[in-house]
Each structure stands twice: as C-alpha cells, then as structure tokens.
N, C-alpha and C positions, 0 to 999 in steps of 0.2 A: 504493500500500500504506500509505503514511503516513496518508492521510486515513481509511482504514478502521480503523487502529490507534487514531487519535484518537477515532473514533466509539465504539469498544469502551471506551476509557477514560471517555468521557462516560457511557455506559450503566452502567459499574461505579460511577461516582460517584453517579449517581442511585439505583442499586440498593442501595448501602451504606447510604444514609439510611434506607431502608425496613426495614433489619435492626437499627437502633439501638433500645436500650431507652429512651433519652432523647436529645433534640437537644443537640448540643454548643453551648457558649456562644461568644461572640466571641473570648475568649482563646485557645481551642483553634484556631479558624480563623486567628487572627492569627499564632500560632506556626507553623502549617503554611505559610502564605504567606510568612512571614519566612524560614523554612528554605529554601523553594523559591526565593526571591529570591537568597539566598546561593549556593545551588547553581547558579543561572543565571549569577551573576557568576563563580563558579569555572570554569564551562564556557567562558565568554568568554576567560578567561585561558589555559585549557588549549588552546583552539582555536588560539591563536597558536603554541603549541609543537608540537602534533600535529594538523595539519589533516585527516589521514586519518580521524580519529574524529568529524569534524564532523557528518556525516549521521546516524550512529547516535545520538550524544548529543542532537542537535537533535530527533530523533524522540522519544526518551525524555522530554526536557523538555516538548515539546508535549503528550505524553500526560499528564504530571503536571499541567501547567497546565489542560488540559482537564478532567481528573479533579477537581481542586480547585475550578475555577470552577463546574462542574456541581453538585458537592457543595454548595457554598455557595448556589447558586441554589435548589436543591431544599429546603435547610434553611430558607431565607427563606420559600419558599412554604408549607412545613409549619408554621412558626411563625405565619404569618398565619392559616392555617386553624385552628390550635389556639386562637388568641386569639378567634376567632369561636365562642364556646361559650355554653352555657346557664349563667347565673349560679347559684351554689350556693343563693342565697336563693329561687330560683324552682323548685328541684328538687321534683318531685312535688306542685306546687301549681298552682292555677288562674291562668292568665294570659289577659288579653283581648287578642287579636291581630287586627290587620287584615292580611290576606294575599292574595296572588295565586296562583291555581292555576298551577303551572309544569310539571307532568308529566301524562302520560296517566293518567287515573284507572283504578285496578284495581277491576273490578266483581265483587262476590260477591253471593250472595243476600241476605245480611243486613249487608253492610258496603261501604264505599268507602274506598279508600286512594289518596293522591296526594301528590306532592311540591309544596311551596309556598314562595314567596318572601315573607318577612316585610317588610311595609311600615312597620308601627308596632306597638308593644305597650305594655301597661300591666300591671305595671311593666316597666321597661326590663330589658335583660339577656337578651333572646331572640335566638338566632343568626339569621343572614340567610336560611338555608335549612333547612327542617324537613320531616319526614314526618308527615302527618296521617292518623289512623285515625278514621273516622266510622262507628260501629256503630249498628245498630237498637236500639231500646229492648227490654229484656228479654233474658235469657240463654237461648239455644236449646239449650244442652247440648253436651257433647263429641261426640255422635253426629249432630249436625245436618249435613245435606248442604250443602256450599258452593253446590250448584246446585239446592237445594230451594226451599221456599216463599220467594218474593221479597218483601222489605220495600220500602216506598215511600221513595224519596229524590228530592230535586230534581235536575235535570240539572246535572252538574258538568262544566264545560268549561274547558280551559286558557285562561288569560287573565282569567277571572272574578275579581273581588275580593269577598271575604267578610269579615265580622267574626265571630269565633268565640271562645268560651271554651274554652280547652284546658288539660288537665292535662299538663304538659310534663316529660319525663325525658330525661336524657342517654342516648344509645344504649348498651345493654349486652347482650352476647350470651354464649352459652356458650363456654367455652374447654376443648377436649379435645385430647389428643395427635393430631396429623395430621388434625384436624377443621376444618370450615369456620369462618373467623374473621369473624363478622358485624360486629364493630366495625370491622375493616379495610375491609370492603365498603362500609359506609355512610360511613366517613371518606373513602374514595376518591371516593365520589359527592358529597361535600360536604354530606351530611346531618349536622347537628350537634345535633339534638334530635328527639324523637318525641313527638307530641301526640295525646291522646285527647279527642274532642269531648265537651263537657258542654252540656246545654241545647239550644236551638234556634239554630243559626247564622243570620246575617242577610246576605242578598245585597245588595251595595252598587252595583256597576257592572261594566261589561265593558271590559277593556283587552286585547282580542284580539291587537292588533298592538304590544304593548309591547316587543317585541324579536324577533330572528330565532329564538331558541330557543323562545320561547312560541308564535310563529307556526307553527313546525314541529310542535310538539306539538298545536296546535289542528288543523292539517291531518290529523295522524294520527287525532285524535279523530273528525273528520268522515268520514274514510275508513272507520274501524271502524263508526261509526254507520250508514253507508250499506250496509256489507256484512252487518251482523248479521242483518237479516231473511232473508238467503239462506243463512246458515251456522249459525245458532244451534240449529237442530233436527237438525243432522247430527252423527254420532258423532265425526268428525274435523274438524268445522268450525273448531275452535280452531287446528288446524294451518294451515288456509288463511289465517287471520288472521296467524299467526306468519310465514308466508312472504311476506305482503304488506306488513305494517307492523312486523314484529318484535315483536308483542305476544304473548309466550309465557305470560302469566299465567294464561290460561284452559286451557292444556294440563294435563290431569290428572296427578297424581303417578304413577299406574299406567302411563300412557302413556310417561312419561319413563323408567320402569324398563325397559319393552320397548325403547325407542329406545337406551338405554345398553347393554343386553345384546346387542342386535343390531348395534350399532356404526353407527347412522344418525343420531345426534344432530346431527351437523354438517349433515345434509341437511334437517332440519326447522326450521331457523332461517336467517335471512338471512345469507349468507356472501359472501366476496369474489367467488366465482365467479358468484353470482346478480347482484351489482352489475355486474360486468364484462360479463356476458352482456347485460344490459339496455342498458348504455352502448354496447356494440358494435353492437347492433341499431340503436339510434338513430343512431350515427355512420355506419354503413354506408348507412342510408337517406338521410342527408343527403349523403354522398359520391356516391351514385348520382344524386340529384336535382341536386346543385350542378353537376355536369358537363353537365347538360342544360338548365338554366335560363339565360335570357338577360335582359339589361337594356339597352334601347335598341339592340338588335342585337348587343350584345357579351356573350359568355358570362360568367357570374358568376365562373368560375374564372380569368378574366383579371384581375379585381380582387383576388380573394382565392383562393389555391390551394384546391382542393377538399379536399385532405388536411388543411389547417389548419382549414377550416370544420368538417369532420367531427370533428376532434379537440376543437374548442371545444364543439360541441354534445354530444359524448360525455361530456366532463368536466362540463358543466352538468347533463346527465341523471344522471350518477353522483352529483353533489353533492346534487341534489334527492332522489334515491332514498335516499342515506345519511341525509339529514335525516328523511325519512319512516320510515326504519328505526330511528330513535332515536339515531343518531350514536354507536353503541358502538365498542369498540376495533377489531373486524374491519372495520366500515364506514369508520372513520377511516383505518385502514391502507390499505384498498383505494383510497380517494379520493386520499390523498397519494401512493400509489405510481403511480397513473395520472397524477397531476399532474406528478410528477418525470419520468416517461417522456415526457409531452408536452412539458415544458420542454426536456428533453435533445434531443428531435427538432427543436424549433424553433431551438435554439441550436447545433445540430450538435455536441453534446458527446457523445463516446463514453461509454457507460454500461454497465458489466458488471453481472451479477446481484448480486455481493457489494457493489458500490458502491450499487446501488439499495436493497438491503435495509438496509444500514447507514445511509444517508441518511434513509430513511423512519423507521427505528426511532428515530433521534435526534430527528427532528421530532416524532414522536408523544409521546416522553417529555418533551421540552421543553414541549409544549403541555399535557400531563397527566402529571406525574411519577408519579402513582399507577397509571398503566396497567400498570406492572410487577407490581402485585399481582394482576392478573387473569390467570387461566389462559388466557383468550382471547388475550391478547397473545402468549404463547409459542406457543400452538397455531396462531394465525393466521400469524405469521411463519415458523413451522416448515413449515406447509402450502405457503407461497409458495416457500420454499427448496427443498422437495421438488419442487414443480411446475417450477421453473426448472431444477433438476438433471435431472429426468426428461426435459424437452424437449431438454436438451443430450445426454442419452444416445442418443436415437433419431436425432438429426440430420435430414437432409432426403434425399428420394429423388433419385437421379441421373437418373431418367427424365424427359424433357421432355414426355412425352405427357400430355394433359389428357383426363379422362373427361367424361361428361355431367354436367349440373348435379346430377342425382339422385345420381350416384356421388360427386361432390364433397361434397354435403351429408352423405351417409352416412359418408364418410371423416372429415369434420370431427367428426361426432357420435361416431364410434368413437374418435377421438383424444382428445376431451374426456372420454369415459368412461374410457379407459385412464389418463389423467392423474389423474382423480378416484380411480381404484383405487390408483394409486401413492401418492397422498396418504393414503388410508385405511390401507394397509399400513405406510407410512412413519411414520405418527403412532401406531401401536399401542404401541410402547415408551414414547413420551411420555405417552400416555393411561394406561398402566399405572402409571407413576411418579406421576401426578397423582391418579388416581381409584382406584388399587389394584385394578383389575379389567381383565382382557383378554378381549375377545369372540372366541371361537373361530370363530363363525359369521359374523363381520363381513365377510370377503372375499366369501363366498357371497351374503350378503344385499345387499351393496353392488353386486354384479355386475348385479343386476336393478333395485335401488332407484335407483341413480344416473341411468340414462337415464329412468326413469319420472318421478322427482321433478324432475330438471333440465330435461327437454324437454317434459313434459306438464303436471305438476301446478303447478309454479312459474309458467310463462307463463300458464296458465289462471287462477291465483289473482290475478296482476297484472291480467289483463284484467277479471276480476270486480271488482277494486277500481276500475278506471277506469270501467267501464260502470255500476257501482253509484252512482258519483257523478253520471254523466250522466243516469241515470234519474230523478234528482230534478228535472231540467229537462225531460227527454223521457221521459214515462211509458211510451212504447212499448218502451223497453229493458228493462222489468221481466221479461218473458218470456225475453228473451235472457239476462239475469242468472241466472235460475233454471236455464236450460240450461247455462250455463258452470259454475255451482256444482255441478250434478249430475254433469257430466262430470269435473270436477276431483276431487270427493269420491269418485266411483266408482273412478277410477284409483288414488287413494290407498288406498281400502278393499281393492281387489283385491290391491294390493301388500302390504298389511298381513296378509292371511290367512296366507301362508306365513311371513311375518316373525314373527308372534306364535307360531306353532307352533315355529319354530326357536329363538326366544328362550326358550321354556319348557322346552327340552330340558335334562336335568340337566348335560350337559357343554357347554352353550352358552357358558359363560364360566368363568374360574377367577380366583381372587384372587391378588394380588401384595402381599406385605408391604412396608411402608414401609422403604425402604433408607436406610442412613446417607448423609451428604452426600458422602463419598468415592466410594462406588459410584454415586451419582446423577451426579456429575461425569463419572465414567468412562463411564457409559451415554450421556450427552449427547455426549461425544467420539466414542463409537461411532456415534451417529446421524449426526454430521457426516461421519465417514469413509464410512459406508454410502452416503450420497447424493453422494459425490464423483464426479467423472467417471472413466470407465474409464481405467486406467493410473496412477491416483493411488497413491503408495506406501502399502502396508498397507491398501488399501481393503477387501479381503476380510476383514480383521480386525474391521471395524466391528460386525458382528452378534455376534461373540464377545465384544466388550467390553460389550455390553448384557446378556449372560447373567448375570453376577454380581448385578446389581440386580434382574433379573426372577426369579431363583431364590433370592434372599436370604431367610433365615429368622432372625428375631431370636434372640439368645441367651436361653435359658430358664433358670429356676432349677434348681439341682442338687437331688438327692434330699434331702428334708427341708426344703427352702427353698420359699418361696412369694412371689408378687407379687400385691398387691391394688390395683385401680384403682377409686377412687370417682369415677365419671364426673359431669361437670357436666350435669345434665339438668333444671335449674330446680327448681321445687317438686315434687320427686319423688325416687325412689331407683333407682339402678342401679349394681351393683358387679360387677366381673369379677375372678376369682381364677385365677391361673395357677400350675400346679405344673410339674414336670419334663416331663411328657408329657400333661397333661390341662388342661382349662379349665372353669370353672364360672361361671355367671351367677346373681346373686342380685338379683331384681326387674328390672323392664323399663321403668321410667319412666312418664311421663304420656302420656295420649292427649289431644291438643289439639282434634282435630276428626275427622270421618269420614275425611278424607283424610290426616291428619298425626298422627304419634305419635313418641315418643322412640326406639322400636325401630328405625324406619326412618331417623330423623334422625341418631341418635347411635350406638346400640349396634351395628347391622349394619356401618356404615362403620368403626367402631373395631375390630371383630373382623377385618375385612378387612385393615386396616392392620397388625394383629398377625400376619397370615398364618394366622389360624384359620379352618378350613373347616367345623368342626362344634363343637357344644357337648356335652361329656360329661354335664354336669349343668346343669339349669336349675331354680332354686328361685324360686317366687313366694310371698312371705311371707304376703300376704293379698289380698283381692279389691278393695281400693281402687284407683281409676282412676289414682292417681299412682304405684302400684307395679306394677299389672298392665296398664296401658294399652298397653304396647308388645309384649305377648306374641304377639299374632297376627302382627305384622310380623316378629318374630324367628323364629317357627316357619316362616313362609312363605319366608324367605330363608336360614335356617341349619338344618342337620340337628341335631336334639336327640336324644341317646340316652336320657336318663332325666330325668324331671321330678318335683319334689316341690312340694306346695302345701298350704295349710291349708284348702282348699276343693276341690270336684270341678272340676278344670281343664276337662274335657270339657264339663261343663254350662255353665261360664262362657263358653267359646268358642262354644257353641251360642246362648246368650242374646245375646252380642255380635254374632254373625252376623245374627240377626234385627234388631237395632238398626241395623246397617250395611246391611241388605238385600243382603248378599253372603254366599253359603254358604262355610263353612270346609271345605276339603278334608281328609279324614281322612289322606290320604297325607302331609300336613305335620305331623300330630300327633306328639308324642314317641313313641319306640318303646316306652317303659314309663312309666307314670304311677303315683305312689305318694303317700300322704299324708305330711306331715312331722309327726312326733310324738316325744315324749321317748323316748330309748333307741335311736333309729336312729343308726347310726354306720358309717362306712366309711373306708378308708385308700387314698389315691392318692399314689404316689411318695414315701412316707415322711411324708406330711402326713395327719393324722387330722381328719375332719369329723364332728361330732356335733350332733344336735338337742337343745337343752335345753328347748324349749317348742314346741308346746302339750302339756299332759299328757293332754287328752281327745281324742275323735274330732274330725274336721274339722267345720267349720260350713258352712252353706249359702252359695253364692256371692251370694245375695240377702239375706243377713242384714244387720242394722243396722250402722252404722259402728262403734259401740263394741264390738259383738260381734266384728266382723271384726278390729279392732285387737287385742283381747284374745287372739285366737287366732293371732296372727302367729307365723310360724316364727322361732325364734331359733337361729342357727347359730354354733357355736364352731369355730374353725380353730386347730389345734394343730400347729405344725411342730416341727422339731428344736431351734429356737432361740427362737422367739417365738410368741405366740398372739394371736388377734383374735376379736372377738365382733360378730355382725351381728344386732341384735335386732328389726328391723322396726319396727312401730308399737306395741309393747307399752306399757301404761300403768303407773300407780303400783302397782296391786295386783299385777301380774305381776312388776314389778321387785322388790317386797318379797318375793314368794314365791321368786324366784330367789336373792336374797340370803340368805334364811332357810334355804334348802336347801344352803347352802355353795358358792356359785358360786366357781369358781377365778378367780384373777387373770389379767388379760390385759394385753398391751402396747398394743394398738390397739382402740379402741371406736368403732363407728358410733353416733352419738347416737340414742337411742330417740325415735321420733316427731318427728324433725327438730328436736330440742331444744325441744320445747314446754314451756310453763310447768308443766304437770302431769306432766312426766317427769323422768328423772334425779334420783331421790330421793337424799337424803344417804346412806342405807344402801346403795343400789345403787352410787353413785359411789365410796363408800369400799371396798366389796367388790371392785369391778372392778380398782382400782389402775392404771388405764390411764394411759400416758404421752402418748398421742396420741388425740384425739377428732375424728372426722370428722363434720361436720354438712352434710347435703345439703339445701339450701334455695334458693329463688328470691329474686332481689333485690326488696326492699320487698314481700314477699308479704303478702297480706291476713290471714294468720293470726298475724303477728308473730313467726314463727320465725326464728332461735332466740330464746327469751326471755333477756333480759339476766341475770336471776337464775340461769338454768340454766347459761349460759356462765361466770358468775362462780363457780358451785359447782364446776365442773370445774377451773377455773384455781386455785382455792384448794387443790384436791387435788394440784396440781403438774402437771396435764396441759396440753399445748399444743393449742389448739382451732383446727382448720382448717375454713374455711367455703367451700362451693362458690361462693357469690355473690361472695366476695372473692378467693378463691384459684384458682377454676376447678377442673378435675379434679385430684385428689390421688392420687399413686402411693406405695405403701408396699412396700418391698422387704425381706423378711426373709432375711438372709444370715448365714453363719457369722461374717463380719467385723463384723456389727452390723445395726441397723435403720435404714434410710434412708427418710425421708419427704420428698417434694418436691411442689410444686404447679406446674401448667402456667403460671399467670400469672407465676410467678417465673422459671421456666426459659426461657420464650419471651416475655418482656416486650417490648412495642413502645411507641414514644413516643405513639401514639394511644390506648393502652389506658385504659379508664375505671377510675378509682379510686373505690371506694365512699365516699360521704360519711359522715362521723361514725364510720367504722370504719377503724382503722389496723392494718396488719399487726403481728403480735407479734414 
C-alpha cells in the first residue's frame, strides 16, 4: 500500500505543475525542501519516543519527498522547454531554416503540414522543434474542399532535410471557458513555433535513419503510401488508415461527429486492446511453434522456456506496433503495462491490478510529464481499470470441462466483447465530464460495433497494411490487397448504416454542463466505487455520487440581470447572452474552410458546457463570413426558436449550401425568421433587447461588403442595473447617425468593426460613455485590428479595453452587486501561455 500511496503523491506533484500560472523559482523549492528536511529530523527524534507511529509517519514523509522530488523534476523539464522558444526578434518575420522532417506529413488538397527538427537557422533564435505549414500558391477561399482539386507538391518524407524560408510565430490559440487549449496541446508535443513557407523550399539530402523516432515515422509514411491506392477512393478509407497506423487526419469532421454521438470513437483509433490483440496473436504463434521446434535434436524450449520466448516476441511486436501507431499516450501505456506484466512474471513478483496501474502511470508521467494534459491519459487508464475490475467481477468457471476449439474461440470472443461493453458503459460518466455530451445510443451501437471492428475490420486493415507493403516487391499481391480492402470497407460500411441512423436521432445524445471541481471530484470517486469488487463498502453508492455532476446546471442570472460572453473566435465575432431562463447568440464567427467553422469549433461546445440545449434567439448582424460563417453548424447542432438578421437568412443558407455542395435541411432552420430593424424590441426575464439599427429594409445576402456592414444589426441590452451595446460592423456614418439620434449611454460596448481605424468616432465614443470595451480580433490579423488610435480614443474616454487576442474570451456579469468583467487568460492562466508581444495587459 505504501508504494501505491507514493505513486499517487508523485502523480499529484506532476499534476500540480500543470495547474500553475507560472513556474516557481529556486527559492520556493529550497524553502519546501528545507521545511521537509526539518520535518524529517523531527520525525527521527519522535521515533525514539513513540515507535508505534513509525510506519504511518514514514509513509507520510515518503509521500512528501516523492511529491517534492517529482514536482521539482517536472519544473526543471518545463523550464527547459520554455527556454527553447522563438526569439521575440524573429516573431512574424522570415527566417531561413535548415530542417529535418520529423513527423508524418498531413496531406490536404492544397497544403502539407508536418513537424520538423531545426538543424540550423539564420538568424538564430529558432526553437528545436516546429510545425511547418506548406500551402499552395493562391487562396482557394473558405469554401474550398480539403479533398478537392489537388495542388502539386514534392514528396515529403520523414527524414528528408530541406532548406526553407519560413514566417515563424509562437503558437497561439483561442482560449474559451471549458474549451480546447491549443497552446497546451502543442506545448505538450514540444512544438515551440509554427512556420508558414515562403518561396520555393530546396531539398538538400535524406537522413532517413537519423534516429528511432524518425525511422518510425518514415515506416508509417511508407505504410500509408502503400495503402493509399487501395483506400483513397473509399468512403471510409481514412478509417482503415487510422486503424493501421493511427493517422486520423484524413477522417472527416462529419464522421467524427457521428462517431462521438454514437459512442464508437474509441473503436476507430488504435487503442490498447488492438495492440494487445496483435501482440497476443504473435506471442501465441511463437508459443505454439517454440514447443515444436528443435535444434540438434533438442527442443528449443529446453534452452529457453516457450513462455519466455513468446513473451519477448509479444513485447517486441507490441513495441513495433506502438511505434507504427505514432507512440501516443494509449500506445505508451499499453506497451509499458505489458512490459511491467512481463517483468513481474519473469521475476516472480506478485503484481495486483492497482500496483500495475500505479507503476505504469508513474513511468508514463516521468517519461512525459505533459501526458497528464491529454484526455487520452485519463480515459486510457480508466479503461484499463474498468477492464481489470470487470475481469475480477466475473471470476472463473468451476467446471473443468473443455469444449471444442470453435466453442473456445466463441467464448473468448464473447468475453472480449463483454469487456469492451463494460469499458464503454464505465467510461460514459468520464466522457460526459470531459466532452459535455452523453451518447444514449452508445451501448446499443457498441453491442454490434465492437465485434465487427475488433474481429473483422481491424485485423483486415492490418493485413492490408502488411500485404500493401509486400506488393511493392511481389506485384501478384495487388489483387489480394484490393480484396482485403473491399472486405474491410464493406464490413465497416454495413456497420455504419444503422450507426448513422441512430446517431441522427434527436434523442441520440444529451448535453452535460461543465460541473464545478467539487462535483467532478465526487463523480470520479463514484466511478472508483462503481468499479470496485463486489462486497466493497458503499459500492452501490458509486452511481449516485456521479449524478450531481451529470445533472448539474450552472447558476443563472436573476431577473433583470444578464451575463455576456464575448467568445475568442479569432478574427470574427460571436457573443452569447444569458438571462434568467433564456439564451441569445449574436453572430456565429468565421468559416475557415468547407469542413471547419467557429460554430462547430467554439460556439456549439461552449453552449454544451453551459448546459444549453437550445437557443431562444439567434441574431446574425450581417452576411460577412466572419460573422455568419458558423450559422449552418449552429443550426445543425442546436435548436433555434427565433432568428433575426439584416439579410434573408434562408437565401444565405441556400447560397452557402451550393458552395459547400451539401443541401441544408429545412428541419434545422429557425422556427421563425425575422429581419432586424429599428423599433423591434422584446423583454426576457426583466432584460429588454432592442434594435437601434438598421433603419431601412434588409439588404441582399450578396450585397457588397460596405453595404452589408452599413446594414449591420445593432442590439442594445438593457437590464435592471447595466446596459450593453452590440453594434456589429457599422461604420463612421452609422455611428454618427446613432449619436445624433440621442443614443443612450451604456456600461459595456463591443467595439464596432473590430476596432478598425475608421470606426469608433469621437462623437460615438463620447455618446456611449462605456466603461468596458470588448474588441474581438485575431492575433496579428492582416487588417491591423484594432487600430492603435481607436484603442487610445476609448482609453482617453476612461474605458478599459479588452482584446480577445490578448485576453481570450471575456465574460461580463451584470448583477445587483455590480458589474464584473473577467477574461479567460487571467482566470485560467498557465505557465505555457503565450503573451502577446508589444501588448501588455492594462
């Protein structure tokens, strides 16, 4: 028990570092270890007087030393990574870099993306590992299909050395409440700069065997290259690649939505069960052969026991497959777990499930302290814990009778399927806490998906990868590869037909609001109790302990109060307003491509985290793509009662459907659609909403940019205690008109037109009287928003300016007690967080 407590202390020490806003200095660490040394000395004195306390005190001291040592170790690792950064003098400027391709390139129709190791640079100050984006010349537009017309690129292979001119930037991502932290993701991966290719890169040489990591990525590349001719024209061909080499980049966003809603995401990626299955097949084959092979008349098992030889081969296969899969957290966990089990068998060391999990978790974290940031770490270890607990529940049959081989195989397949089902059900609460969505149809879908994917699709995909490589040497295997590909794809396609139907049912899933940390801890305790063995005290209470987190609803404003969230959506606009019982969305952010927009990236997940299942009001200020780009995704994923817009919304959706080549289903349209115009007003929960602009009728969705901006919806929010104004992209003339017509003062203002140089006129700024100004802009955007003179104008008026590129999402709470404004980057600051150059917080 002492060893497991020490392991928990080490994990807590590593985890605490990842929660810090800044890394502690040597002084803080010296004080901690000094105090711990004094405490240890006092314990030694106390031990002489009261020996009965020795074991408990020794355990506590060991835990404290383990905690402190791990904490210091992780801090040193983090400091080393922070020092490997892009020099400020190189930010957003061209650097000439000699680099080696270090990762499997991500292939799109008009771009290539890959990780690279920097060998040299001019000027210096470039970090050792960067992400390179190599795009085709010319802008294809936001509706360009990622799988559309293919641009020509040279073959990019891991290990190649290139000389490139790159515009380098420090990684910077959106920061929204309960949202994905891109900066944490790239920091954990060791990516310290992102580069965009300029000009024509020059190939220098090939260093394909520069190291084990590069060699593994090179092997993945050649397997993918060999498989592509057999899968690239198939609807789910990308899934076969994902199951073989862990390359999930080609799986479409729409497919991931279906997988998430149906609860089979864990089945369409390389998991611990796949690795274990492949290793077990190899080990059993060697075990069978080893007992039958002889050398000079003596059986090989006389030299080396068959069990030992099978274990070594199984571990070797698992290691090679983990490398082929990309060496992610689930792969590392699986290999280390198999290694620890094998070592324990060889050394005859008894190893319980809890000892196994704690030992492997510590090893994984010591090798990669940032593994704790990945949801895969927690889900992977949680799945194994459920697996081990489930196996312990069922025990073993007392009967000694053995059936036929067919019955044995069927029994084993049934056991594996039942274990997978136990994992699926057991992880549902954890998935709800992480992704804020619970799939109702998941148990049903997994009941038939687990055996099909585990026993048919995955083995066939691996066989396809093997024979696709062999057909390069033996062309006769080409037909065999096409046959394997057809069978694997047909099996998966047949499985997906009922899966898609079930996932599209209105009740297929339900949202779960983001729970506070106290209820989250209580739910995790409930999961631990629920998977405990039969007879464990309070075991039946486990599921009850999960209910508070799963049914949690965040506190809403009282009548007359409101909360406004200015989301961080880059160079675009999206604002969510909550009242006591209603929710409103003003604009929907930018569309990035045919497959990606801020509606799906940011707005829908944020509404789920709030526990909102529908929108009462959706307002689209005008038809610019940075304000209306996410409308379609919002409508397809959230029920909207009423919409207002300065243009015909139905016509806009129809035009966009033609550009996307995907019809928009009328069942997803708002129940009521109205134009926004001066004089329209309504009251919800004691808060009055009124349109101050436009004065005239709506404009066409295809009107020019200046016309669309001039017709932007301008919404005033008047609560019992404070007021806010959301002006869209109105320009100077519209601002002057509003000021001349006697615009009432407000407490909060969203900067018109993202703070452009031609907006926020002196008359408008003076008339508004705003104390807080929210500017929604992207970092280093090409428009120069916000203009320095515009920011200065608001500041001279006494307003505090909040910028999404510097502060992240900003929340404004209007309460009887006062107005509270907070930013996400202040509330959830982490030591890896990027600070904007030349812009300091106010």
